C-alpha positions, -999 to +999 in steps of 0.1 A: +682-091-008+671-090-043+695-080-073+678-049-093+676-070-124+652-093-104+632-069-094+630-048-128+622-085-142+593-094-115+581-059-117+581-059-156+560-095-155+535-083-131+529-049-144+524-062-182+503-089-167+480-062-150+479-039-180+469-070-204+441-080-187+431-041-183+433-037-218+416-071-228+388-063-207+384-029-220+385-046-259+359-072-243+336-043-232+339-027-263+336-052-290+322-084-269+286-099-271+263-077-250+240-093-230+227-070-202+211-035-204+237-023-178+266-034-201+250-021-234+243+015-216+276+020-201+298-007-220+316+018-245+327+040-211+340+013-191+354-006-222+373+027-235+382+035-197+398+000-190+415+000-224+429+035-216+439+025-178+459-004-193+479+013-218+486+037-192+497+011-167+525+000-190+536+028-201+541+043-166+552+011-148+571-010-175+580+012-204+592+040-184+616+015-164+630+001-196+636+031-215+646+058-189+665+077-214+635+080-238+628+116-254+607+131-219+584+154-243+574+121-264+569+102-235+549+129-218+529+133-250+520+099-251+511+094-217+493+127-210+472+117-242+464+080-229+457+098-195+433+122-209+415+096-229+411+079-195+397+111-180+373+115-210+358+082-206+356+080-168+336+113-173+315+099-198+305+069-178+301+090-148+278+109-169+261+080-182+249+068-145+228+101-143 
């Protein structure tokens, strides 16, 4: 059985890598070279969604574990704002498909 500190460390590493990959993919879609018609049309919404998803994953899976005594109102405001951004970007992407 692993110790709680080891589990926290492994969880932190895995979720940090996951959120960093999402954020980097989002930034690449937002500001990277545009080579195809599909990415030119939907790249903004996909990039924004990936960037917001990366931030939300990090805040919800890593920061909440490392700082459990953070002000709940501030955490809810930050996570809620990023989640609303994620919902808006997904809605913009879906709307652009039709």
